[in-house]
All heavy atoms as a GROMACS GRO file, in nm:
protein
  528
    1MET      N    1   1.020  -0.097   0.561
    1MET     CA    2   0.884  -0.118   0.528
    1MET      C    3   0.804  -0.049   0.643
    1MET      O    4   0.826  -0.065   0.765
    1MET     CB    5   0.858  -0.268   0.537
    1MET     CG    6   0.715  -0.310   0.512
    1MET     SD    7   0.652  -0.265   0.349
    1MET     CE    8   0.677  -0.414   0.269
    2PRO      N    9   0.696   0.027   0.602
    2PRO     CA   10   0.619   0.097   0.708
    2PRO      C   11   0.540   0.004   0.795
    2PRO      O   12   0.509  -0.106   0.747
    2PRO     CB   13   0.526   0.182   0.621
    2PRO     CG   14   0.583   0.193   0.489
    2PRO     CD   15   0.664   0.072   0.472
    3ALA      N   16   0.513   0.047   0.916
    3ALA     CA   17   0.426  -0.038   1.004
    3ALA      C   18   0.283  -0.047   0.958
    3ALA      O   19   0.238   0.045   0.887
    3ALA     CB   20   0.440   0.015   1.150
    4GLU      N   21   0.210  -0.145   0.997
    4GLU     CA   22   0.066  -0.159   0.975
    4GLU      C   23  -0.001  -0.076   1.081
    4GLU      O   24   0.039  -0.060   1.191
    4GLU     CB   25   0.027  -0.296   0.982
    4GLU     CG   26   0.082  -0.396   0.865
    4GLU     CD   27   0.023  -0.529   0.880
    4GLU    OE1   28  -0.092  -0.549   0.828
    4GLU    OE2   29   0.094  -0.614   0.933
    5TYR      N   30  -0.117  -0.018   1.038
    5TYR     CA   31  -0.208   0.031   1.136
    5TYR      C   32  -0.354   0.011   1.090
    5TYR      O   33  -0.375  -0.014   0.976
    5TYR     CB   34  -0.177   0.188   1.175
    5TYR     CG   35  -0.173   0.281   1.056
    5TYR    CD1   36  -0.293   0.366   1.033
    5TYR    CD2   37  -0.062   0.297   0.988
    5TYR    CE1   38  -0.293   0.457   0.932
    5TYR    CE2   39  -0.066   0.400   0.878
    5TYR     CZ   40  -0.176   0.472   0.857
    5TYR     OH   41  -0.180   0.569   0.753
    6PRO      N   42  -0.443   0.010   1.194
    6PRO     CA   43  -0.583  -0.041   1.160
    6PRO      C   44  -0.646   0.033   1.044
    6PRO      O   45  -0.649   0.149   1.032
    6PRO     CB   46  -0.658  -0.007   1.288
    6PRO     CG   47  -0.553  -0.007   1.398
    6PRO     CD   48  -0.431   0.049   1.334
    7GLY      N   49  -0.706  -0.049   0.954
    7GLY     CA   50  -0.790  -0.005   0.854
    7GLY      C   51  -0.706   0.048   0.720
    7GLY      O   52  -0.774   0.084   0.623
    8ARG      N   53  -0.576   0.044   0.729
    8ARG     CA   54  -0.497   0.101   0.620
    8ARG      C   55  -0.398  -0.003   0.574
    8ARG      O   56  -0.349  -0.091   0.648
    8ARG     CB   57  -0.421   0.227   0.645
    8ARG     CG   58  -0.509   0.346   0.695
    8ARG     CD   59  -0.597   0.398   0.574
    8ARG     NE   60  -0.529   0.400   0.449
    8ARG     CZ   61  -0.458   0.509   0.407
    8ARG    NH1   62  -0.443   0.613   0.484
    8ARG    NH2   63  -0.406   0.497   0.285
    9ALA      N   64  -0.361  -0.001   0.441
    9ALA     CA   65  -0.256  -0.075   0.392
    9ALA      C   66  -0.121  -0.004   0.422
    9ALA      O   67  -0.129   0.115   0.451
    9ALA     CB   68  -0.272  -0.081   0.237
   10ARG      N   69  -0.012  -0.082   0.416
   10ARG     CA   70   0.120  -0.007   0.434
   10ARG      C   71   0.134   0.084   0.316
   10ARG      O   72   0.105   0.053   0.199
   10ARG     CB   73   0.223  -0.121   0.424
   10ARG     CG   74   0.218  -0.215   0.547
   10ARG     CD   75   0.331  -0.316   0.521
   10ARG     NE   76   0.317  -0.430   0.614
   10ARG     CZ   77   0.385  -0.442   0.723
   10ARG    NH1   78   0.469  -0.355   0.766
   10ARG    NH2   79   0.364  -0.554   0.799
   11HIS      N   80   0.186   0.199   0.354
   11HIS     CA   81   0.203   0.307   0.240
   11HIS      C   82   0.306   0.415   0.292
   11HIS      O   83   0.343   0.418   0.409
   11HIS     CB   84   0.073   0.370   0.207
   11HIS     CG   85   0.008   0.454   0.326
   11HIS    ND1   86  -0.066   0.384   0.420
   11HIS    CD2   87   0.002   0.578   0.359
   11HIS    CE1   88  -0.112   0.476   0.508
   11HIS    NE2   89  -0.065   0.597   0.470
   12ILE      N   90   0.348   0.489   0.199
   12ILE     CA   91   0.448   0.601   0.227
   12ILE      C   92   0.378   0.728   0.177
   12ILE      O   93   0.331   0.728   0.060
   12ILE     CB   94   0.580   0.568   0.149
   12ILE    CG1   95   0.645   0.442   0.197
   12ILE    CG2   96   0.666   0.682   0.157
   12ILE    CD1   97   0.766   0.400   0.113
   13HIS      N   98   0.387   0.826   0.249
   13HIS     CA   99   0.334   0.959   0.216
   13HIS      C  100   0.446   1.027   0.130
   13HIS      O  101   0.565   1.020   0.177
   13HIS     CB  102   0.305   1.039   0.341
   13HIS     CG  103   0.187   0.992   0.417
   13HIS    ND1  104   0.062   1.039   0.410
   13HIS    CD2  105   0.180   0.887   0.502
   13HIS    CE1  106  -0.018   0.964   0.480
   13HIS    NE2  107   0.051   0.876   0.540
   14VAL      N  108   0.407   1.085   0.028
   14VAL     CA  109   0.502   1.153  -0.065
   14VAL      C  110   0.447   1.296  -0.104
   14VAL      O  111   0.330   1.311  -0.128
   14VAL     CB  112   0.523   1.075  -0.193
   14VAL    CG1  113   0.623   1.139  -0.289
   14VAL    CG2  114   0.569   0.933  -0.157
   15LYS      N  115   0.537   1.388  -0.106
   15LYS     CA  116   0.506   1.527  -0.159
   15LYS      C  117   0.606   1.556  -0.272
   15LYS      O  118   0.734   1.547  -0.253
   15LYS     CB  119   0.509   1.630  -0.053
   15LYS     CG  120   0.405   1.613   0.054
   15LYS     CD  121   0.403   1.723   0.151
   15LYS     CE  122   0.294   1.694   0.254
   15LYS     NZ  123   0.252   1.811   0.328
   16VAL      N  124   0.552   1.599  -0.391
   16VAL     CA  125   0.638   1.636  -0.503
   16VAL      C  126   0.596   1.774  -0.560
   16VAL      O  127   0.469   1.802  -0.565
   16VAL     CB  128   0.624   1.530  -0.612
   16VAL    CG1  129   0.715   1.554  -0.736
   16VAL    CG2  130   0.650   1.387  -0.565
   17GLN      N  131   0.692   1.860  -0.603
   17GLN     CA  132   0.656   1.984  -0.648
   17GLN      C  133   0.753   2.026  -0.753
   17GLN      O  134   0.871   2.028  -0.727
   17GLN     CB  135   0.653   2.086  -0.534
   17GLN     CG  136   0.602   2.217  -0.572
   17GLN     CD  137   0.583   2.318  -0.454
   17GLN    OE1  138   0.654   2.298  -0.359
   17GLN    NE2  139   0.493   2.414  -0.477
   18ALA      N  140   0.705   2.067  -0.868
   18ALA     CA  141   0.784   2.123  -0.972
   18ALA      C  142   0.811   2.272  -0.935
   18ALA      O  143   0.719   2.337  -0.872
   18ALA     CB  144   0.730   2.117  -1.115
   19PRO      N  145   0.918   2.341  -0.965
   19PRO     CA  146   0.943   2.482  -0.935
   19PRO      C  147   0.825   2.573  -0.982
   19PRO      O  148   0.780   2.561  -1.094
   19PRO     CB  149   1.071   2.517  -1.008
   19PRO     CG  150   1.142   2.388  -1.019
   19PRO     CD  151   1.027   2.281  -1.040
   20GLY      N  152   0.766   2.650  -0.883
   20GLY     CA  153   0.660   2.742  -0.917
   20GLY      C  154   0.525   2.671  -0.945
   20GLY      O  155   0.428   2.741  -0.984
   21ARG      N  156   0.510   2.551  -0.917
   21ARG     CA  157   0.387   2.470  -0.928
   21ARG      C  158   0.323   2.430  -0.809
   21ARG      O  159   0.386   2.432  -0.699
   21ARG     CB  160   0.407   2.355  -1.029
   21ARG     CG  161   0.451   2.393  -1.163
   21ARG     CD  162   0.347   2.461  -1.234
   21ARG     NE  163   0.387   2.491  -1.378
   21ARG     CZ  164   0.307   2.537  -1.464
   21ARG    NH1  165   0.185   2.571  -1.437
   21ARG    NH2  166   0.354   2.564  -1.580
   22ARG      N  167   0.201   2.380  -0.817
   22ARG     CA  168   0.128   2.335  -0.697
   22ARG      C  169   0.185   2.209  -0.641
   22ARG      O  170   0.239   2.122  -0.716
   22ARG     CB  171  -0.019   2.298  -0.740
   22ARG     CG  172  -0.113   2.281  -0.635
   22ARG     CD  173  -0.255   2.275  -0.686
   22ARG     NE  174  -0.276   2.152  -0.781
   22ARG     CZ  175  -0.374   2.066  -0.764
   22ARG    NH1  176  -0.463   2.085  -0.680
   22ARG    NH2  177  -0.377   1.967  -0.842
   23LEU      N  178   0.184   2.192  -0.516
   23LEU     CA  179   0.228   2.070  -0.443
   23LEU      C  180   0.139   1.954  -0.465
   23LEU      O  181   0.026   1.960  -0.443
   23LEU     CB  182   0.245   2.102  -0.291
   23LEU     CG  183   0.293   1.984  -0.198
   23LEU    CD1  184   0.440   1.964  -0.236
   23LEU    CD2  185   0.279   2.032  -0.055
   24LEU      N  186   0.204   1.846  -0.502
   24LEU     CA  187   0.127   1.719  -0.520
   24LEU      C  188   0.155   1.637  -0.394
   24LEU      O  189   0.275   1.607  -0.361
   24LEU     CB  190   0.173   1.636  -0.642
   24LEU     CG  191   0.120   1.494  -0.646
   24LEU    CD1  192  -0.022   1.489  -0.668
   24LEU    CD2  193   0.203   1.426  -0.762
   25THR      N  194   0.048   1.597  -0.320
   25THR     CA  195   0.063   1.514  -0.206
   25THR      C  196  -0.014   1.382  -0.235
   25THR      O  197  -0.124   1.385  -0.276
   25THR     CB  198   0.004   1.571  -0.077
   25THR    OG1  199   0.064   1.704  -0.060
   25THR    CG2  200   0.016   1.497   0.053
   26THR      N  201   0.055   1.264  -0.214
   26THR     CA  202  -0.006   1.138  -0.247
   26THR      C  203   0.051   1.026  -0.158
   26THR      O  204   0.127   1.056  -0.062
   26THR     CB  205   0.023   1.104  -0.392
   26THR    OG1  206  -0.064   0.986  -0.427
   26THR    CG2  207   0.161   1.072  -0.423
   27GLN      N  208   0.008   0.909  -0.171
   27GLN     CA  209   0.057   0.797  -0.103
   27GLN      C  210   0.110   0.689  -0.204
   27GLN      O  211   0.044   0.675  -0.308
   27GLN     CB  212  -0.048   0.740  -0.015
   27GLN     CG  213  -0.104   0.838   0.091
   27GLN     CD  214  -0.227   0.790   0.158
   27GLN    OE1  215  -0.213   0.738   0.267
   27GLN    NE2  216  -0.334   0.800   0.102
   28LEU      N  217   0.218   0.610  -0.172
   28LEU     CA  218   0.252   0.501  -0.252
   28LEU      C  219   0.229   0.376  -0.173
   28LEU      O  220   0.252   0.374  -0.052
   28LEU     CB  221   0.398   0.517  -0.290
   28LEU     CG  222   0.428   0.643  -0.375
   28LEU    CD1  223   0.580   0.638  -0.404
   28LEU    CD2  224   0.350   0.646  -0.504
   29TYR      N  225   0.180   0.268  -0.236
   29TYR     CA  226   0.153   0.145  -0.180
   29TYR      C  227   0.244   0.036  -0.229
   29TYR      O  228   0.314   0.046  -0.326
   29TYR     CB  229   0.004   0.106  -0.220
   29TYR     CG  230  -0.099   0.205  -0.171
   29TYR    CD1  231  -0.137   0.314  -0.246
   29TYR    CD2  232  -0.146   0.194  -0.038
   29TYR    CE1  233  -0.223   0.412  -0.199
   29TYR    CE2  234  -0.231   0.282   0.010
   29TYR     CZ  235  -0.278   0.389  -0.069
   29TYR     OH  236  -0.360   0.486  -0.020
   30PHE      N  237   0.241  -0.079  -0.147
   30PHE     CA  238   0.331  -0.185  -0.182
   30PHE      C  239   0.257  -0.306  -0.251
   30PHE      O  240   0.152  -0.338  -0.198
   30PHE     CB  241   0.399  -0.243  -0.048
   30PHE     CG  242   0.477  -0.133   0.009
   30PHE    CD1  243   0.424  -0.041   0.099
   30PHE    CD2  244   0.616  -0.121  -0.020
   30PHE    CE1  245   0.501   0.052   0.162
   30PHE    CE2  246   0.692  -0.019   0.035
   30PHE     CZ  247   0.638   0.067   0.126
   31PRO      N  248   0.303  -0.358  -0.358
   31PRO     CA  249   0.238  -0.462  -0.426
   31PRO      C  250   0.215  -0.588  -0.335
   31PRO      O  251   0.300  -0.619  -0.256
   31PRO     CB  252   0.325  -0.492  -0.536
   31PRO     CG  253   0.425  -0.397  -0.553
   31PRO     CD  254   0.427  -0.320  -0.420
   32ASN      N  255   0.103  -0.650  -0.350
   32ASN     CA  256   0.077  -0.773  -0.284
   32ASN      C  257   0.063  -0.753  -0.131
   32ASN      O  258   0.062  -0.854  -0.060
   32ASN     CB  259   0.172  -0.889  -0.311
   32ASN     CG  260   0.175  -0.902  -0.463
   32ASN    OD1  261   0.075  -0.916  -0.537
   32ASN    ND2  262   0.300  -0.914  -0.510
   33ASP      N  263   0.046  -0.639  -0.079
   33ASP     CA  264   0.029  -0.620   0.062
   33ASP      C  265  -0.116  -0.666   0.101
   33ASP      O  266  -0.208  -0.619   0.032
   33ASP     CB  267   0.052  -0.476   0.100
   33ASP     CG  268   0.042  -0.461   0.253
   33ASP    OD1  269  -0.066  -0.445   0.310
   33ASP    OD2  270   0.148  -0.460   0.312
   34PRO      N  271  -0.128  -0.748   0.193
   34PRO     CA  272  -0.267  -0.801   0.234
   34PRO      C  273  -0.362  -0.678   0.259
   34PRO      O  274  -0.480  -0.686   0.243
   34PRO     CB  275  -0.249  -0.888   0.352
   34PRO     CG  276  -0.101  -0.927   0.344
   34PRO     CD  277  -0.028  -0.814   0.274
   35GLY      N  278  -0.318  -0.570   0.313
   35GLY     CA  279  -0.401  -0.462   0.363
   35GLY      C  280  -0.458  -0.381   0.232
   35GLY      O  281  -0.552  -0.310   0.256
   36ASN      N  282  -0.405  -0.397   0.114
   36ASN     CA  283  -0.447  -0.329  -0.003
   36ASN      C  284  -0.601  -0.358  -0.028
   36ASN      O  285  -0.675  -0.269  -0.066
   36ASN     CB  286  -0.371  -0.360  -0.125
   36ASN     CG  287  -0.230  -0.313  -0.116
   36ASN    OD1  288  -0.196  -0.232  -0.038
   36ASN    ND2  289  -0.148  -0.364  -0.205
   37VAL      N  290  -0.649  -0.479  -0.006
   37VAL     CA  291  -0.783  -0.514  -0.039
   37VAL      C  292  -0.884  -0.453   0.060
   37VAL      O  293  -1.005  -0.430   0.021
   37VAL     CB  294  -0.804  -0.670  -0.043
   37VAL    CG1  295  -0.720  -0.733  -0.154
   37VAL    CG2  296  -0.766  -0.730   0.094
   38ARG      N  297  -0.843  -0.412   0.178
   38ARG     CA  298  -0.940  -0.347   0.274
   38ARG      C  299  -0.922  -0.205   0.288
   38ARG      O  300  -1.006  -0.139   0.360
   38ARG     CB  301  -0.930  -0.422   0.408
   38ARG     CG  302  -0.794  -0.402   0.476
   38ARG     CD  303  -0.792  -0.467   0.618
   38ARG     NE  304  -0.674  -0.434   0.678
   38ARG     CZ  305  -0.565  -0.521   0.672
   38ARG    NH1  306  -0.575  -0.630   0.597
   38ARG    NH2  307  -0.454  -0.489   0.735
   39ASP      N  308  -0.818  -0.148   0.221
   39ASP     CA  309  -0.791  -0.003   0.237
   39ASP      C  310  -0.880   0.077   0.127
   39ASP      O  311  -0.850   0.059   0.009
   39ASP     CB  312  -0.653   0.033   0.214
   39ASP     CG  313  -0.611   0.169   0.250
   39ASP    OD1  314  -0.690   0.256   0.233
   39ASP    OD2  315  -0.498   0.185   0.298
   40GLY      N  316  -0.976   0.154   0.170
   40GLY     CA  317  -1.055   0.228   0.082
   40GLY      C  318  -0.985   0.337  -0.002
   40GLY      O  319  -1.040   0.381  -0.103
   41LEU      N  320  -0.864   0.374   0.034
   41LEU     CA  321  -0.788   0.473  -0.036
   41LEU      C  322  -0.687   0.417  -0.129
   41LEU      O  323  -0.631   0.481  -0.210
   41LEU     CB  324  -0.715   0.567   0.064
   41LEU     CG  325  -0.808   0.643   0.157
   41LEU    CD1  326  -0.728   0.724   0.260
   41LEU    CD2  327  -0.899   0.742   0.083
   42TYR      N  328  -0.669   0.287  -0.124
   42TYR     CA  329  -0.564   0.210  -0.210
   42TYR      C  330  -0.603   0.229  -0.354
   42TYR      O  331  -0.719   0.220  -0.396
   42TYR     CB  332  -0.567   0.064  -0.163
   42TYR     CG  333  -0.492  -0.022  -0.274
   42TYR    CD1  334  -0.355  -0.026  -0.282
   42TYR    CD2  335  -0.569  -0.100  -0.360
   42TYR    CE1  336  -0.296  -0.105  -0.375
   42TYR    CE2  337  -0.514  -0.176  -0.455
   42TYR     CZ  338  -0.371  -0.178  -0.465
   42TYR     OH  339  -0.310  -0.259  -0.558
   43ARG      N  340  -0.502   0.252  -0.441
   43ARG     CA  341  -0.512   0.252  -0.572
   43ARG      C  342  -0.395   0.175  -0.638
   43ARG      O  343  -0.285   0.210  -0.609
   43ARG     CB  344  -0.511   0.401  -0.638
   43ARG     CG  345  -0.633   0.475  -0.603
   43ARG     CD  346  -0.643   0.616  -0.653
   43ARG     NE  347  -0.562   0.635  -0.776
   43ARG     CZ  348  -0.520   0.754  -0.820
   43ARG    NH1  349  -0.553   0.871  -0.755
   43ARG    NH2  350  -0.456   0.771  -0.926
   44ARG      N  351  -0.426   0.084  -0.725
   44ARG     CA  352  -0.319  -0.001  -0.784
   44ARG      C  353  -0.220   0.077  -0.859
   44ARG      O  354  -0.098   0.051  -0.865
   44ARG     CB  355  -0.386  -0.108  -0.870
   44ARG     CG  356  -0.274  -0.210  -0.911
   44ARG     CD  357  -0.352  -0.334  -0.969
   44ARG     NE  358  -0.258  -0.439  -0.980
   44ARG     CZ  359  -0.188  -0.478  -1.084
   44ARG    NH1  360  -0.195  -0.405  -1.193
   44ARG    NH2  361  -0.104  -0.580  -1.076
   45ASP      N  362  -0.270   0.188  -0.923
   45ASP     CA  363  -0.171   0.269  -1.010
   45ASP      C  364  -0.079   0.351  -0.916
   45ASP      O  365   0.015   0.411  -0.964
   45ASP     CB  366  -0.254   0.359  -1.104
   45ASP     CG  367  -0.338   0.465  -1.027
   45ASP    OD1  368  -0.399   0.416  -0.927
   45ASP    OD2  369  -0.352   0.579  -1.069
   46LEU      N  370  -0.088   0.342  -0.788
   46LEU     CA  371   0.012   0.409  -0.696
   46LEU      C  372   0.102   0.308  -0.626
   46LEU      O  373   0.152   0.336  -0.520
   46LEU     CB  374  -0.068   0.488  -0.593
   46LEU     CG  375  -0.142   0.620  -0.655
   46LEU    CD1  376  -0.218   0.685  -0.541
   46LEU    CD2  377  -0.048   0.710  -0.718
   47GLU      N  378   0.102   0.184  -0.681
   47GLU     CA  379   0.200   0.090  -0.620
   47GLU      C  380   0.343   0.119  -0.674
   47GLU      O  381   0.365   0.164  -0.771
   47GLU     CB  382   0.159  -0.056  -0.672
   47GLU     CG  383   0.043  -0.107  -0.597
   47GLU     CD  384   0.024  -0.257  -0.636
   47GLU    OE1  385   0.092  -0.313  -0.735
   47GLU    OE2  386  -0.064  -0.322  -0.583
   48ILE      N  387   0.435   0.093  -0.578
   48ILE     CA  388   0.572   0.107  -0.602
   48ILE      C  389   0.621  -0.006  -0.697
   48ILE      O  390   0.613  -0.124  -0.656
   48ILE     CB  391   0.659   0.109  -0.478
   48ILE    CG1  392   0.612   0.224  -0.383
   48ILE    CG2  393   0.803   0.122  -0.510
   48ILE    CD1  394   0.667   0.219  -0.246
   49ARG      N  395   0.665   0.029  -0.817
   49ARG     CA  396   0.702  -0.077  -0.910
   49ARG      C  397   0.841  -0.136  -0.868
   49ARG      O  398   0.922  -0.070  -0.814
   49ARG     CB  399   0.711  -0.014  -1.048
   49ARG     CG  400   0.575   0.031  -1.104
   49ARG     CD  401   0.592   0.071  -1.247
   49ARG     NE  402   0.628   0.214  -1.270
   49ARG     CZ  403   0.561   0.314  -1.229
   49ARG    NH1  404   0.450   0.300  -1.180
   49ARG    NH2  405   0.617   0.440  -1.255
   50ASP      N  406   0.852  -0.261  -0.905
   50ASP     CA  407   0.977  -0.337  -0.889
   50ASP      C  408   1.017  -0.351  -0.742
   50ASP      O  409   1.132  -0.387  -0.711
   50ASP     CB  410   1.092  -0.271  -0.966
   50ASP     CG  411   1.069  -0.272  -1.114
   50ASP    OD1  412   1.004  -0.366  -1.169
   50ASP    OD2  413   1.107  -0.163  -1.175
   51PHE      N  414   0.922  -0.323  -0.648
   51PHE     CA  415   0.952  -0.328  -0.505
   51PHE      C  416   0.992  -0.473  -0.466
   51PHE      O  417   1.078  -0.494  -0.393
   51PHE     CB  418   0.833  -0.287  -0.426
   51PHE     CG  419   0.865  -0.292  -0.278
   51PHE    CD1  420   0.940  -0.190  -0.222
   51PHE    CD2  421   0.802  -0.384  -0.194
   51PHE    CE1  422   0.963  -0.181  -0.083
   51PHE    CE2  423   0.836  -0.388  -0.063
   51PHE     CZ  424   0.912  -0.288  -0.016
   52GLN      N  425   0.929  -0.571  -0.529
   52GLN     CA  426   0.959  -0.712  -0.496
   52GLN      C  427   1.095  -0.749  -0.530
   52GLN      O  428   1.161  -0.836  -0.471
   52GLN     CB  429   0.856  -0.811  -0.566
   52GLN     CG  430   0.715  -0.781  -0.536
   52GLN     CD  431   0.675  -0.801  -0.389
   52GLN    OE1  432   0.760  -0.771  -0.300
   52GLN    NE2  433   0.552  -0.829  -0.354
   53ARG      N  434   1.158  -0.684  -0.630
   53ARG     CA  435   1.294  -0.705  -0.670
   53ARG      C  436   1.390  -0.623  -0.596
   53ARG      O  437   1.516  -0.625  -0.612
   53ARG     CB  438   1.312  -0.673  -0.821
   53ARG     CG  439   1.236  -0.776  -0.909
   53ARG     CD  440   1.263  -0.757  -1.056
   53ARG     NE  441   1.324  -0.640  -1.095
   53ARG     CZ  442   1.304  -0.577  -1.212
   53ARG    NH1  443   1.221  -0.632  -1.304
   53ARG    NH2  444   1.367  -0.465  -1.244
   54GLY      N  445   1.347  -0.544  -0.496
   54GLY     CA  446   1.433  -0.461  -0.416
   54GLY      C  447   1.473  -0.331  -0.473
   54GLY      O  448   1.552  -0.267  -0.417
   55GLU      N  449   1.408  -0.296  -0.581
   55GLU     CA  450   1.452  -0.165  -0.652
   55GLU      C  451   1.357  -0.053  -0.608
   55GLU      O  452   1.404   0.060  -0.593
   55GLU     CB  453   1.448  -0.189  -0.802
   55GLU     CG  454   1.545  -0.278  -0.849
   55GLU     CD  455   1.537  -0.304  -0.995
   55GLU    OE1  456   1.474  -0.229  -1.065
   55GLU    OE2  457   1.599  -0.411  -1.047
   56GLY      N  458   1.229  -0.075  -0.586
   56GLY     CA  459   1.140   0.026  -0.535
   56GLY      C  460   1.131   0.155  -0.622
   56GLY      O  461   1.170   0.256  -0.573
   57LYS      N  462   1.079   0.147  -0.738
   57LYS     CA  463   1.070   0.260  -0.830
   57LYS      C  464   0.929   0.305  -0.839
   57LYS      O  465   0.832   0.238  -0.834
   57LYS     CB  466   1.114   0.214  -0.966
   57LYS     CG  467   1.261   0.173  -0.979
   57LYS     CD  468   1.291   0.125  -1.121
   57LYS     CE  469   1.423   0.071  -1.135
   57LYS     NZ  470   1.445   0.033  -1.276
   58PHE      N  471   0.917   0.437  -0.854
   58PHE     CA  472   0.794   0.508  -0.895
   58PHE      C  473   0.827   0.629  -0.974
   58PHE      O  474   0.900   0.715  -0.923
   58PHE     CB  475   0.704   0.543  -0.772
   58PHE     CG  476   0.567   0.578  -0.805
   58PHE    CD1  477   0.468   0.482  -0.820
   58PHE    CD2  478   0.537   0.715  -0.837
   58PHE    CE1  479   0.344   0.518  -0.854
   58PHE    CE2  480   0.402   0.747  -0.880
   58PHE     CZ  481   0.307   0.643  -0.886
   59ASP      N  482   0.773   0.648  -1.094
   59ASP     CA  483   0.801   0.761  -1.177
   59ASP      C  484   0.687   0.870  -1.154
   59ASP      O  485   0.572   0.842  -1.172
   59ASP     CB  486   0.802   0.728  -1.324
   59ASP     CG  487   0.923   0.632  -1.358
   59ASP    OD1  488   1.027   0.647  -1.292
   59ASP    OD2  489   0.897   0.550  -1.441
   60PHE      N  490   0.731   0.990  -1.116
   60PHE     CA  491   0.634   1.104  -1.100
   60PHE      C  492   0.644   1.187  -1.227
   60PHE      O  493   0.758   1.211  -1.273
   60PHE     CB  494   0.669   1.182  -0.978
   60PHE     CG  495   0.646   1.123  -0.847
   60PHE    CD1  496   0.737   1.050  -0.780
   60PHE    CD2  497   0.516   1.128  -0.790
   60PHE    CE1  498   0.719   0.982  -0.667
   60PHE    CE2  499   0.487   1.070  -0.674
   60PHE     CZ  500   0.583   0.995  -0.611
   61VAL      N  501   0.532   1.229  -1.279
   61VAL     CA  502   0.522   1.315  -1.395
   61VAL      C  503   0.454   1.441  -1.342
   61VAL      O  504   0.338   1.433  -1.302
   61VAL     CB  505   0.459   1.255  -1.508
   61VAL    CG1  506   0.447   1.351  -1.630
   61VAL    CG2  507   0.527   1.125  -1.549
   62VAL      N  508   0.524   1.554  -1.343
   62VAL     CA  509   0.463   1.682  -1.296
   62VAL      C  510   0.483   1.782  -1.407
   62VAL      O  511   0.582   1.780  -1.482
   62VAL     CB  512   0.522   1.732  -1.166
   62VAL    CG1  513   0.479   1.638  -1.056
   62VAL    CG2  514   0.670   1.745  -1.175
   63GLU      N  515   0.380   1.866  -1.425
   63GLU     CA  516   0.399   1.976  -1.521
   63GLU      C  517   0.500   2.072  -1.476
   63GLU      O  518   0.489   2.130  -1.364
   63GLU     CB  519   0.253   2.041  -1.541
   63GLU     CG  520   0.249   2.146  -1.654
   63GLU     CD  521   0.110   2.203  -1.667
   63GLU    OE1  522   0.022   2.124  -1.659
   63GLU    OE2  523   0.106   2.326  -1.672
   64ALA      N  524   0.596   2.107  -1.559
   64ALA     CA  525   0.698   2.202  -1.531
   64ALA      C  526   0.660   2.342  -1.571
   64ALA      O  527   0.566   2.367  -1.641
   64ALA     CB  528   0.825   2.167  -1.603
   0.00000   0.00000   0.00000
């Protein structure tokens, strides 16, 4: 679990790229993290699914 820091929710930085395509840089957040409500960059659609069950899934869809 990432450490907390002032003004931000816990998150993981991610970079994904399909061959020959533009680099996607984003952040993934943790469901029910108290910092989510005060983080201006937080987006619910970027939460890691099934994290509470210990699976930690997120599906990336990039144009090939």
